[in-house]
DRENGUSE-279293 format. One record per residue (C-alpha): residue number from 1; x, y, z; residue in three letters. Coordinates in steps of 0.2 Angstrom, whole numbers. Each point is the difference from the previous one (the first is absolute). Example, Ala and Ser with C-alpha at 12.3 -4.5 7.8 and 13.67 -1.06 7.14 Angstrom:
<pts>
+-----+-------+-------+-------+--------+
| num |  east | north |    up | residu |
+-----+-------+-------+-------+--------+
|   1 |    62 |   -22 |    39 |    ALA |
|   2 |     6 |    17 |    -3 |    SER |
+-----+-------+-------+-------+--------+
</pts>
This chain:
<pts>
+-----+-------+-------+-------+--------+
| num |  east | north |    up | residu |
+-----+-------+-------+-------+--------+
|   1 |   170 |   159 |     8 |    UNK |
|   2 |   -16 |    -3 |    -2 |    UNK |
|   3 |    -6 |   -18 |    -2 |    UNK |
|   4 |   -14 |    -1 |   -15 |    UNK |
|   5 |    -3 |   -18 |     0 |    UNK |
|   6 |   -17 |    -5 |    -3 |    UNK |
|   7 |   -10 |   -15 |     3 |    UNK |
|   8 |     0 |    -4 |   -18 |    UNK |
|   9 |    18 |     0 |    -1 |    UNK |
|  10 |     2 |   -10 |    16 |    UNK |
|  11 |   -12 |   -13 |   -10 |    UNK |
|  12 |    13 |     1 |   -15 |    UNK |
|  13 |    16 |    -6 |    11 |    UNK |
|  14 |     2 |   -19 |    -1 |    UNK |
|  15 |    -2 |   -11 |    15 |    UNK |
|  16 |    19 |    -4 |     5 |    UNK |
|  17 |    -5 |   -18 |     5 |    UNK |
|  18 |   -15 |   -11 |     7 |    UNK |
|  19 |     6 |     6 |    18 |    UNK |
|  20 |    -6 |    18 |    -7 |    UNK |
|  21 |   -15 |    -5 |    -5 |    UNK |
|  22 |    -4 |   -10 |    16 |    UNK |
|  23 |     2 |    16 |     8 |    UNK |
|  24 |   -12 |     9 |   -10 |    UNK |
|  25 |   -14 |   -12 |     2 |    UNK |
|  26 |     0 |     1 |    18 |    UNK |
|  27 |     1 |    17 |     2 |    UNK |
|  28 |   -15 |     2 |   -10 |    UNK |
|  29 |   -10 |   -16 |     2 |    UNK |
|  30 |    -9 |     6 |    17 |    UNK |
|  31 |    -4 |    16 |     8 |    UNK |
|  32 |    -1 |     1 |    21 |    UNK |
|  33 |   -15 |     7 |     6 |    UNK |
|  34 |   -18 |    -4 |     8 |    UNK |
|  35 |   -12 |    -7 |    -8 |    UNK |
|  36 |   -17 |     5 |    -7 |    UNK |
|  37 |     3 |     9 |   -17 |    UNK |
|  38 |   -10 |   -11 |   -13 |    UNK |
|  39 |     0 |    -1 |   -19 |    UNK |
|  40 |   -12 |   -13 |   -12 |    UNK |
|  41 |     3 |    -3 |   -18 |    UNK |
|  42 |   -16 |    -8 |    -9 |    UNK |
|  43 |     1 |   -10 |   -17 |    UNK |
|  44 |   -16 |    -3 |   -10 |    UNK |
|  45 |    -1 |    -8 |   -15 |    UNK |
|  46 |    -9 |     9 |   -14 |    UNK |
|  47 |   -15 |    -7 |   -12 |    UNK |
|  48 |   -10 |     7 |   -14 |    UNK |
|  49 |   -17 |    -1 |     7 |    UNK |
|  50 |    -7 |    -4 |   -17 |    UNK |
|  51 |    13 |   -13 |    -5 |    UNK |
|  52 |    10 |    -6 |    16 |    UNK |
|  53 |    11 |   -14 |   -10 |    UNK |
|  54 |     7 |    16 |    -9 |    UNK |
|  55 |    16 |     9 |    10 |    UNK |
|  56 |    -2 |    21 |    -3 |    UNK |
|  57 |    18 |     4 |    -8 |    UNK |
|  58 |    11 |    13 |     8 |    UNK |
|  59 |    -3 |    18 |   -10 |    UNK |
|  60 |   -20 |    -6 |     6 |    UNK |
|  61 |     5 |    -2 |    18 |    UNK |
|  62 |    13 |    16 |    -1 |    UNK |
|  63 |   -14 |    10 |    -8 |    UNK |
|  64 |   -13 |    -3 |    14 |    UNK |
|  65 |    14 |     3 |    14 |    UNK |
|  66 |     2 |    15 |    -8 |    UNK |
|  67 |   -19 |     7 |     4 |    UNK |
|  68 |     1 |    -6 |    19 |    UNK |
|  69 |    -4 |    14 |    10 |    UNK |
|  70 |    14 |     1 |    14 |    UNK |
|  71 |    -4 |   -13 |    13 |    UNK |
|  72 |    -5 |     8 |    16 |    UNK |
|  73 |    12 |   -13 |    12 |    UNK |
|  74 |    17 |     4 |   -12 |    UNK |
|  75 |     1 |   -19 |    -9 |    UNK |
|  76 |    10 |     1 |   -17 |    UNK |
|  77 |    -7 |   -10 |   -11 |    UNK |
|  78 |    11 |   -11 |   -12 |    UNK |
|  79 |    -3 |   -15 |   -12 |    UNK |
|  80 |    10 |   -17 |     3 |    UNK |
|  81 |     5 |    -9 |   -14 |    UNK |
|  82 |   -14 |   -11 |    -4 |    UNK |
|  83 |   -12 |    15 |     1 |    UNK |
|  84 |    -4 |     1 |    19 |    UNK |
|  85 |    -3 |    14 |     8 |    UNK |
|  86 |     7 |     7 |    16 |    UNK |
|  87 |    -3 |    14 |    13 |    UNK |
|  88 |    16 |     2 |    12 |    UNK |
|  89 |    -7 |    10 |    14 |    UNK |
|  90 |    12 |    11 |    10 |    UNK |
|  91 |     5 |    -3 |    20 |    UNK |
|  92 |   -12 |     2 |    11 |    UNK |
|  93 |     1 |     1 |    19 |    UNK |
|  94 |   -12 |   -13 |     4 |    UNK |
|  95 |    -8 |   -17 |   -10 |    UNK |
|  96 |   -17 |     8 |     0 |    UNK |
|  97 |     6 |    16 |    -8 |    UNK |
|  98 |     7 |   -10 |   -11 |    UNK |
|  99 |   -14 |   -11 |    -3 |    UNK |
| 100 |   -13 |    15 |    -1 |    UNK |
| 101 |    14 |     8 |   -14 |    UNK |
| 102 |     0 |   -14 |   -11 |    UNK |
| 103 |   -18 |    -3 |     1 |    UNK |
| 104 |    -3 |    18 |    -5 |    UNK |
| 105 |    15 |    -1 |   -15 |    UNK |
| 106 |    -9 |   -18 |    -6 |    UNK |
| 107 |   -18 |     9 |    -2 |    UNK |
| 108 |     8 |    12 |   -13 |    UNK |
| 109 |    10 |   -11 |    -8 |    UNK |
| 110 |   -16 |   -12 |    -1 |    UNK |
| 111 |   -11 |    14 |    -7 |    UNK |
| 112 |    12 |     6 |   -12 |    UNK |
| 113 |     3 |   -17 |    -9 |    UNK |
| 114 |   -20 |    -5 |     3 |    UNK |
| 115 |    -1 |    17 |   -13 |    UNK |
| 116 |    10 |    -8 |   -14 |    UNK |
| 117 |    -9 |   -17 |     1 |    UNK |
| 118 |    15 |    -8 |    13 |    UNK |
| 119 |    -2 |    -9 |    15 |    UNK |
| 120 |    15 |    -2 |    13 |    UNK |
| 121 |    -2 |   -17 |     9 |    UNK |
| 122 |    11 |    -6 |    16 |    UNK |
| 123 |     4 |   -18 |    -5 |    UNK |
| 124 |    19 |    -7 |     7 |    UNK |
| 125 |     0 |    -8 |   -20 |    UNK |
| 126 |    -7 |     4 |   -15 |    UNK |
| 127 |   -11 |   -13 |    -3 |    UNK |
| 128 |    -6 |     0 |   -18 |    UNK |
| 129 |    13 |    11 |   -10 |    UNK |
| 130 |    18 |   -11 |    -6 |    UNK |
| 131 |    14 |    12 |     5 |    UNK |
| 132 |     5 |    12 |   -10 |    UNK |
| 133 |     9 |    17 |     1 |    UNK |
| 134 |    -6 |    17 |    -4 |    UNK |
| 135 |    11 |    11 |     9 |    UNK |
| 136 |    14 |     4 |   -12 |    UNK |
| 137 |    14 |     4 |    12 |    UNK |
| 138 |    17 |    -6 |    -4 |    UNK |
| 139 |     2 |    -6 |    17 |    UNK |
| 140 |   -16 |   -12 |    -1 |    UNK |
| 141 |     8 |    -6 |   -19 |    UNK |
| 142 |    15 |    -4 |    10 |    UNK |
| 143 |    -7 |   -10 |    12 |    UNK |
| 144 |   -10 |   -10 |   -13 |    UNK |
| 145 |    18 |    -5 |    -7 |    UNK |
| 146 |     9 |    -3 |    16 |    UNK |
| 147 |   -15 |   -13 |     6 |    UNK |
| 148 |     2 |    -9 |   -18 |    UNK |
| 149 |    17 |     1 |     3 |    UNK |
| 150 |    -2 |   -10 |    19 |    UNK |
| 151 |   -12 |   -11 |    -5 |    UNK |
| 152 |   -14 |     8 |     8 |    UNK |
| 153 |    -8 |     7 |   -14 |    UNK |
| 154 |   -20 |    -5 |     4 |    UNK |
| 155 |     4 |     5 |    18 |    UNK |
| 156 |     6 |    15 |    -4 |    UNK |
| 157 |   -11 |     5 |   -14 |    UNK |
| 158 |   -16 |    -3 |    13 |    UNK |
| 159 |     8 |     8 |    14 |    UNK |
| 160 |     3 |    15 |    -9 |    UNK |
| 161 |   -16 |     2 |   -10 |    UNK |
| 162 |   -12 |   -11 |     9 |    UNK |
| 163 |    -1 |     3 |    20 |    UNK |
| 164 |    -5 |    14 |    10 |    UNK |
| 165 |     2 |     3 |    20 |    UNK |
| 166 |    -4 |    12 |    12 |    UNK |
| 167 |    17 |     5 |     7 |    UNK |
| 168 |     5 |     6 |    19 |    UNK |
| 169 |    12 |    12 |     5 |    UNK |
| 170 |     5 |     3 |    19 |    UNK |
| 171 |    12 |     8 |     9 |    UNK |
| 172 |    16 |   -11 |     5 |    UNK |
| 173 |    -3 |     7 |    19 |    UNK |
| 174 |    15 |     0 |    11 |    UNK |
| 175 |    15 |    -7 |    -4 |    UNK |
| 176 |     1 |   -11 |    17 |    UNK |
| 177 |   -17 |    -6 |    -6 |    UNK |
| 178 |     6 |    -5 |   -18 |    UNK |
| 179 |     3 |   -19 |     1 |    UNK |
| 180 |   -14 |    -4 |     9 |    UNK |
| 181 |   -11 |    12 |   -12 |    UNK |
| 182 |     7 |    -5 |   -17 |    UNK |
| 183 |    -1 |   -20 |     7 |    UNK |
| 184 |   -17 |     4 |     6 |    UNK |
| 185 |    -7 |     7 |   -19 |    UNK |
| 186 |    10 |   -17 |    -7 |    UNK |
| 187 |   -11 |   -10 |    12 |    UNK |
| 188 |   -17 |     7 |    -5 |    UNK |
| 189 |     5 |    -4 |   -17 |    UNK |
| 190 |   -10 |   -18 |    -2 |    UNK |
| 191 |   -13 |     8 |    12 |    UNK |
| 192 |    -5 |    13 |    -9 |    UNK |
| 193 |     3 |    -9 |   -18 |    UNK |
| 194 |   -15 |   -11 |     4 |    UNK |
| 195 |   -12 |    16 |    10 |    UNK |
| 196 |     3 |    11 |   -18 |    UNK |
| 197 |     2 |   -15 |   -13 |    UNK |
| 198 |   -12 |     5 |   -13 |    UNK |
| 199 |     7 |    -7 |   -18 |    UNK |
| 200 |    -6 |   -18 |    -3 |    UNK |
| 201 |     0 |     2 |   -19 |    UNK |
| 202 |    14 |     6 |   -14 |    UNK |
| 203 |    -1 |     1 |   -17 |    UNK |
| 204 |   -17 |    -7 |     0 |    UNK |
| 205 |     2 |   -15 |     9 |    UNK |
| 206 |    -2 |    -6 |    18 |    UNK |
| 207 |    19 |    -2 |     6 |    UNK |
| 208 |    -4 |   -10 |    17 |    UNK |
| 209 |     7 |    13 |    11 |    UNK |
| 210 |    -8 |    13 |    11 |    UNK |
| 211 |    13 |    13 |    -4 |    UNK |
| 212 |     5 |    -4 |   -16 |    UNK |
| 213 |    11 |    16 |    -1 |    UNK |
| 214 |     9 |    -4 |    16 |    UNK |
| 215 |     2 |   -17 |   -10 |    UNK |
| 216 |     8 |    10 |   -17 |    UNK |
| 217 |    12 |     8 |    12 |    UNK |
| 218 |     7 |   -13 |     8 |    UNK |
| 219 |     4 |    -7 |   -18 |    UNK |
| 220 |    11 |    15 |    -2 |    UNK |
| 221 |    20 |    -3 |     5 |    UNK |
| 222 |     1 |    -1 |    20 |    UNK |
| 223 |    13 |    11 |     0 |    UNK |
| 224 |    -9 |    14 |    -7 |    UNK |
| 225 |   -19 |    -4 |     6 |    UNK |
| 226 |     2 |   -11 |    15 |    UNK |
| 227 |    -1 |     6 |    17 |    UNK |
| 228 |    14 |     7 |     9 |    UNK |
| 229 |    -2 |    -6 |    16 |    UNK |
| 230 |    -5 |   -15 |     6 |    UNK |
| 231 |    -9 |    -3 |    16 |    UNK |
| 232 |    14 |     3 |    11 |    UNK |
| 233 |     9 |    14 |   -12 |    UNK |
| 234 |    15 |     8 |    10 |    UNK |
| 235 |     4 |    19 |    -2 |    UNK |
| 236 |   -10 |     7 |   -15 |    UNK |
| 237 |    12 |    11 |    -7 |    UNK |
| 238 |    13 |   -15 |    -1 |    UNK |
| 239 |   -13 |   -10 |    -7 |    UNK |
| 240 |    -4 |    13 |   -14 |    UNK |
| 241 |    18 |     5 |    -4 |    UNK |
| 242 |     3 |   -21 |    -5 |    UNK |
| 243 |   -15 |    -1 |    -7 |    UNK |
| 244 |     2 |    12 |   -13 |    UNK |
| 245 |    18 |    -1 |    -3 |    UNK |
| 246 |    -4 |   -19 |    -5 |    UNK |
| 247 |   -13 |     4 |    -9 |    UNK |
| 248 |     4 |    -2 |   -18 |    UNK |
| 249 |     0 |    17 |   -13 |    UNK |
| 250 |   -14 |     2 |   -10 |    UNK |
| 251 |     1 |    15 |   -10 |    UNK |
| 252 |    15 |    14 |    -3 |    UNK |
| 253 |    -4 |    15 |    -4 |    UNK |
| 254 |     8 |    10 |   -14 |    UNK |
| 255 |    -6 |    10 |   -15 |    UNK |
| 256 |   -13 |   -14 |     1 |    UNK |
| 257 |    -5 |   -13 |    13 |    UNK |
| 258 |     9 |   -17 |    -5 |    UNK |
| 259 |    -8 |   -17 |     8 |    UNK |
| 260 |    14 |   -12 |     9 |    UNK |
| 261 |     1 |   -15 |    -8 |    UNK |
| 262 |    10 |    -9 |    10 |    UNK |
| 263 |     3 |    -3 |    18 |    UNK |
| 264 |    11 |    14 |    10 |    UNK |
| 265 |    -2 |     5 |    18 |    UNK |
| 266 |    -2 |    19 |     4 |    UNK |
| 267 |    18 |    -6 |    11 |    UNK |
| 268 |     7 |    -5 |   -15 |    UNK |
| 269 |    -4 |    15 |   -10 |    UNK |
| 270 |     7 |    12 |    15 |    UNK |
| 271 |    16 |   -11 |     2 |    UNK |
| 272 |     5 |     1 |   -18 |    UNK |
| 273 |     0 |   -17 |    -3 |    UNK |
| 274 |   -14 |     2 |   -14 |    UNK |
| 275 |    -1 |    19 |    -9 |    UNK |
| 276 |   -17 |     4 |    -8 |    UNK |
| 277 |    -1 |    13 |   -12 |    UNK |
| 278 |    20 |    -1 |     2 |    UNK |
| 279 |    -1 |     9 |    16 |    UNK |
| 280 |    -2 |    -5 |    17 |    UNK |
| 281 |   -17 |     6 |    10 |    UNK |
| 282 |    -3 |    18 |     6 |    UNK |
| 283 |   -11 |     7 |    14 |    UNK |
| 284 |   -16 |     3 |   -11 |    UNK |
| 285 |     4 |   -20 |    -8 |    UNK |
| 286 |    -1 |    -6 |    18 |    UNK |
| 287 |   -17 |     8 |     3 |    UNK |
| 288 |    -6 |    -7 |   -14 |    UNK |
| 289 |     5 |   -15 |     2 |    UNK |
| 290 |   -11 |     0 |    18 |    UNK |
| 291 |   -15 |     6 |   -13 |    UNK |
| 292 |     2 |   -16 |    -6 |    UNK |
| 293 |    -2 |   -12 |    14 |    UNK |
| 294 |   -16 |    -5 |     8 |    UNK |
| 295 |    -2 |    -9 |    15 |    UNK |
| 296 |   -15 |     0 |     8 |    UNK |
| 297 |     5 |    12 |    14 |    UNK |
| 298 |    14 |    13 |    -9 |    UNK |
| 299 |     8 |    12 |    12 |    UNK |
| 300 |     1 |    18 |    -9 |    UNK |
| 301 |     0 |    11 |    15 |    UNK |
| 302 |   -17 |    -7 |     6 |    UNK |
| 303 |    -6 |   -17 |    -3 |    UNK |
| 304 |    -9 |    -5 |   -14 |    UNK |
| 305 |   -10 |   -13 |     1 |    UNK |
| 306 |    -5 |    -8 |   -17 |    UNK |
| 307 |    -9 |   -15 |     4 |    UNK |
| 308 |   -19 |     3 |     0 |    UNK |
| 309 |   -12 |    -4 |   -15 |    UNK |
| 310 |    -9 |    14 |    -4 |    UNK |
| 311 |   -16 |    -1 |     6 |    UNK |
| 312 |   -19 |     7 |    -2 |    UNK |
| 313 |    -2 |    16 |     7 |    UNK |
| 314 |    -9 |    -5 |    14 |    UNK |
| 315 |    12 |   -13 |     5 |    UNK |
| 316 |    17 |     9 |    -2 |    UNK |
| 317 |    -2 |    15 |    13 |    UNK |
| 318 |    -3 |   -15 |    14 |    UNK |
| 319 |    15 |    -9 |    -8 |    UNK |
| 320 |    10 |    15 |     1 |    UNK |
| 321 |    -5 |     6 |    18 |    UNK |
| 322 |     4 |   -19 |     6 |    UNK |
| 323 |    19 |    -1 |    -7 |    UNK |
| 324 |     3 |    17 |     7 |    UNK |
| 325 |    -8 |    -2 |    16 |    UNK |
| 326 |     8 |   -16 |     1 |    UNK |
| 327 |    18 |     8 |     0 |    UNK |
| 328 |    -1 |    19 |     6 |    UNK |
| 329 |   -10 |    -5 |    16 |    UNK |
| 330 |    11 |   -10 |    12 |    UNK |
| 331 |   -14 |    -8 |     9 |    UNK |
| 332 |    -7 |    -7 |   -17 |    UNK |
| 333 |    17 |    -4 |    -6 |    UNK |
| 334 |     6 |   -11 |    13 |    UNK |
| 335 |   -17 |   -11 |    -1 |    UNK |
| 336 |     6 |     1 |   -19 |    UNK |
| 337 |    15 |    -9 |     4 |    UNK |
| 338 |    -7 |   -12 |    10 |    UNK |
| 339 |   -12 |    -5 |   -13 |    UNK |
| 340 |    10 |     0 |   -16 |    UNK |
| 341 |    13 |   -11 |     6 |    UNK |
| 342 |    -5 |   -15 |    -5 |    UNK |
| 343 |    -3 |     5 |   -16 |    UNK |
| 344 |    12 |    13 |    -2 |    UNK |
| 345 |     8 |    -8 |   -16 |    UNK |
| 346 |   -14 |    -8 |    -7 |    UNK |
| 347 |     0 |    12 |   -16 |    UNK |
| 348 |    -6 |   -13 |   -13 |    UNK |
| 349 |   -12 |    -6 |    11 |    UNK |
| 350 |    -9 |    17 |     1 |    UNK |
| 351 |    -1 |     1 |   -16 |    UNK |
| 352 |    -5 |   -17 |    -7 |    UNK |
| 353 |   -13 |    -5 |    14 |    UNK |
| 354 |    -1 |    18 |     9 |    UNK |
| 355 |   -13 |    -1 |    16 |    UNK |
| 356 |    -7 |   -19 |    -4 |    UNK |
| 357 |    20 |    -4 |     9 |    UNK |
| 358 |    -8 |    -1 |    21 |    UNK |
| 359 |    16 |     8 |     4 |    UNK |
| 360 |     1 |    13 |   -12 |    UNK |
| 361 |   -19 |     4 |     7 |    UNK |
| 362 |     6 |     0 |    16 |    UNK |
| 363 |    11 |    13 |    -1 |    UNK |
| 364 |   -11 |    11 |   -11 |    UNK |
| 365 |   -14 |     1 |    14 |    UNK |
| 366 |    11 |     2 |    14 |    UNK |
| 367 |     9 |    15 |   -10 |    UNK |
| 368 |   -18 |     5 |    -6 |    UNK |
| 369 |   -10 |    -2 |    14 |    UNK |
| 370 |    15 |    12 |    10 |    UNK |
| 371 |    -2 |    14 |   -13 |    UNK |
| 372 |   -16 |     0 |     0 |    UNK |
| 373 |    -1 |     6 |    17 |    UNK |
| 374 |     9 |    14 |    -3 |    UNK |
| 375 |    -8 |     5 |   -14 |    UNK |
| 376 |    -9 |    18 |     0 |    UNK |
| 377 |   -16 |     4 |    -4 |    UNK |
| 378 |     2 |     3 |   -20 |    UNK |
| 379 |     8 |   -17 |    -1 |    UNK |
| 380 |    -9 |   -12 |    12 |    UNK |
| 381 |   -11 |    -5 |   -15 |    UNK |
| 382 |    12 |    -6 |   -12 |    UNK |
| 383 |     8 |    -7 |    13 |    UNK |
| 384 |   -14 |   -11 |     7 |    UNK |
| 385 |    -2 |    -5 |   -17 |    UNK |
| 386 |    19 |    -4 |    -2 |    UNK |
| 387 |    -1 |   -11 |    16 |    UNK |
| 388 |   -16 |    -8 |    -5 |    UNK |
| 389 |     9 |    -5 |   -18 |    UNK |
| 390 |    15 |    -8 |    10 |    UNK |
| 391 |   -12 |    -8 |    12 |    UNK |
| 392 |    -9 |    -9 |   -16 |    UNK |
| 393 |    17 |    -4 |    -6 |    UNK |
| 394 |    -4 |     9 |   -16 |    UNK |
| 395 |    10 |    14 |    -9 |    UNK |
| 396 |    -6 |    12 |   -16 |    UNK |
| 397 |     8 |   -14 |   -10 |    UNK |
| 398 |   -15 |   -10 |     6 |    UNK |
| 399 |   -11 |    14 |    -3 |    UNK |
| 400 |     8 |     2 |   -17 |    UNK |
| 401 |    -1 |   -18 |    -4 |    UNK |
| 402 |   -19 |    -1 |     3 |    UNK |
| 403 |    -3 |    15 |    -9 |    UNK |
| 404 |     8 |   -10 |   -16 |    UNK |
| 405 |   -10 |   -17 |     3 |    UNK |
| 406 |   -16 |    11 |    -2 |    UNK |
| 407 |     3 |     6 |   -14 |    UNK |
| 408 |    17 |    -2 |   -11 |    UNK |
| 409 |    18 |    10 |    -1 |    UNK |
| 410 |    -5 |    15 |   -10 |    UNK |
| 411 |   -17 |     3 |     8 |    UNK |
| 412 |     8 |    -1 |    18 |    UNK |
| 413 |    13 |    14 |    -4 |    UNK |
| 414 |   -13 |    10 |   -11 |    UNK |
| 415 |   -10 |     0 |    17 |    UNK |
| 416 |    15 |     5 |    12 |    UNK |
| 417 |     4 |    13 |   -14 |    UNK |
| 418 |   -17 |     7 |     0 |    UNK |
| 419 |    -1 |     2 |    19 |    UNK |
| 420 |    16 |    12 |     0 |    UNK |
| 421 |    -9 |    11 |   -14 |    UNK |
+-----+-------+-------+-------+--------+
</pts>
């Protein structure tokens, strides 16, 4: 007899219990192999050049995107819930190649939006407009209901519609090095947040934080958005399994996506202690649950590093090269492990004061100086600029604050939007 069971059929089969779920999570979370490949994702807030207070709508954005010529680097274009526009670059064989491809794609995208009177601004948080969802997807409607029920409606709305990041995706590497590699990816978090901080305002007001984007995410449920590991995490696969099973179910799929209004850990659903939608979860439900978890380092077969603010075009290539090199180059990784140890868990401090903290600045200086020595010719100038910035204890947040002080928030946003046009 021929087995014609399809992947789709398997996804419809209910999980036996939480142990079954754990086996599936562990099997897929990291892939054994060499390091080297890099994928980049960059989100940019979209502003009307003539009226920066206006938020372009879904139909308007969709029409512009439909007319964009094919990306030279192959990045798909998507729209975030609040109208931020994202490029998701495919994996490249090196960080240098990934940066070059993303630069080319951003040039094409900026030109296309400029032709329609729109500018794409690289900031970690929307500094001007109040949170507002424009993406009509039922996933995002349901997420709004979930955040309202969980008492995090303001932070949830800001997270979905007012924050933007540069995301770096790296190979998991050889299995024998997973624990050290994932531990370092987390330990680098506070230092890299301080380096990349670029969101000092939200909804027209100074927040008092260098990275308001990180502040917003920290106000959400730590079981869903907090770090998977601390500074001394153990086996990353075991830690991810535990994290995912303890995390409350956010959304349940069916004829429509339904928001959960009570706290039900996924393990309870899998073990039948709670039946959601009148049933136990399927493999597809488990896969979907994992997409609703947003830790700063998320294992997806590769490492999805999510803690960088969206930073300007003359900064993000150096930030990306720094992060990838500190994780992929053995010598640089050794330096980073030592440099970040005193500040490895200072997530809030990094977001609040950035490089004004002497320990964070010392860690950042060792890291960027080490990487600058390894930069290829095409990235030496950006790395020199970043190193000088860190030496001065500044980040892009300070530059934007200075720009606002010299005019006002709408004028500052208009200037940045015009620079991309």
